[in-house]
C-alpha positions in Angstrom: 78.8 100.4 90.2 77.6 96.8 90.0 75.9 97.5 86.7 79.2 98.6 85.3 81.0 95.7 86.8 78.4 93.4 85.0 79.1 95.0 81.7 82.9 95.2 81.7 85.9 92.9 81.3 89.5 93.5 82.4 91.5 93.7 79.0 95.0 94.6 79.9 97.3 95.9 82.6 100.4 97.7 81.3 103.2 99.7 82.6 103.5 102.9 80.9 106.2 104.8 82.9 108.9 103.7 85.4 111.9 105.3 86.9 114.3 104.2 89.7 117.3 106.1 91.2 119.7 105.3 94.0 121.6 108.1 95.4 125.4 107.5 95.4 127.1 106.9 98.7 123.7 106.4 100.5 123.2 104.0 103.4 120.6 101.3 103.5 117.0 102.8 103.9 115.3 102.5 107.2 112.0 104.5 106.1 109.7 104.0 103.1 107.2 106.5 102.0 104.6 105.2 99.5 102.1 107.5 97.9 99.6 106.8 95.0 97.4 108.8 92.6 94.3 107.3 90.8 92.4 108.6 87.7 90.1 107.2 85.1 88.7 107.8 81.6 85.4 106.3 80.1 84.1 106.1 76.6 81.5 104.2 74.7 83.3 100.9 74.4 86.2 101.4 76.8 87.2 102.5 80.4 90.8 102.9 81.7 92.2 103.5 85.1 95.6 105.1 85.7 97.6 104.4 88.9 100.8 106.2 89.8 102.9 105.1 92.8 105.9 106.9 94.2 108.2 105.1 96.6 110.7 107.3 98.5 113.3 105.5 100.6 115.3 107.4 103.4 118.0 106.6 105.8 118.0 107.1 109.6 118.7 110.9 109.2 115.9 111.4 106.7 118.2 111.7 103.7 116.9 110.3 100.4 118.4 106.9 99.6 116.4 105.9 96.6 113.3 107.0 94.5 111.1 104.8 92.5 108.0 105.7 90.5 105.6 103.6 88.3 102.5 104.3 86.3 100.2 101.6 85.3 97.0 101.8 83.1 94.3 99.2 83.6 92.1 98.9 80.4 88.6 97.6 80.4 86.4 96.4 77.5 82.7 97.7 77.9 80.3 95.1 76.8 76.9 95.1 75.3 77.0 98.9 74.4 76.7 99.8 78.1 77.5 103.4 78.9 79.3 103.8 82.1 78.8 106.9 84.3 81.6 108.9 85.9 80.5 108.0 89.5 80.7 104.2 88.9 84.0 104.5 86.8 85.5 106.5 89.7 84.3 103.9 92.2 85.8 101.0 90.2 89.1 102.8 89.8 89.3 103.3 93.6 88.8 99.6 94.4 88.5 96.9 91.6 91.2 98.7 89.4 93.5 99.5 92.3 93.4 96.0 93.5 94.1 94.6 89.9 97.2 96.9 89.5 98.6 96.6 93.0 100.3 93.2 92.5 102.2 94.6 89.5 103.4 97.6 91.5 104.4 95.3 94.4 106.6 93.1 92.1 108.1 96.0 90.3 109.1 97.8 93.5 110.4 94.5 95.0 112.6 93.6 92.0 113.9 97.0 91.3 114.9 97.7 94.9 117.0 94.5 94.6 118.4 95.7 91.3 119.5 99.0 93.0 121.4 96.7 95.4 119.2 97.4 98.3 117.3 94.8 100.4 114.2 94.0 98.4 111.0 95.8 99.6 107.8 94.1 100.0 104.7 96.2 99.9 102.3 94.7 102.5 98.8 93.7 102.5 96.3 96.1 100.9 93.1 96.1 103.0 89.8 96.8 101.4 89.1 100.6 101.1 92.8 101.4 101.8 94.9 103.3 99.3 98.2 102.3 101.0 99.5 98.9 102.3 99.5 98.3 106.0 103.3 98.0 105.9 106.3 98.1 103.7 109.2 95.8 104.9 112.7 95.1 103.6 113.8 91.4 103.1 117.0 91.0 104.8 119.4 89.0 102.6 122.1 87.5 104.6 125.4 86.0 103.4 124.5 82.7 105.1 121.3 82.5 102.9 123.3 83.0 99.9 125.8 80.3 100.8 123.0 77.7 101.2 
């Protein structure tokens, strides 16, 4: 894996698919379920990681309040004619690539929960080796804070 890291450079992080839906008449969510999928592709002069996150929000009775999904691609340029192997590319997708894309997913889900007129969500800290944040919390927006 280190040899591949020594011969690649992050070239781009791009959102390729996004959807958000709030169910009408739904209450403020009390439960958030986040899942993710990781894949990769390698070639002679490129490598790409693909990350798909699904965020489902539910009320206290388990009914779906909102659903959000996003897919990002992280592109790398492979330097010096290096030929990456699948094992190293898979390892990079699961850690370096995941950590590169995670802040983009965090910002997207926070801003779009607010756009759905829900309390904005914060995807918590992502610890090394984890594929899910330790917590997902809602920022409580009070009318007193708005008045200031």
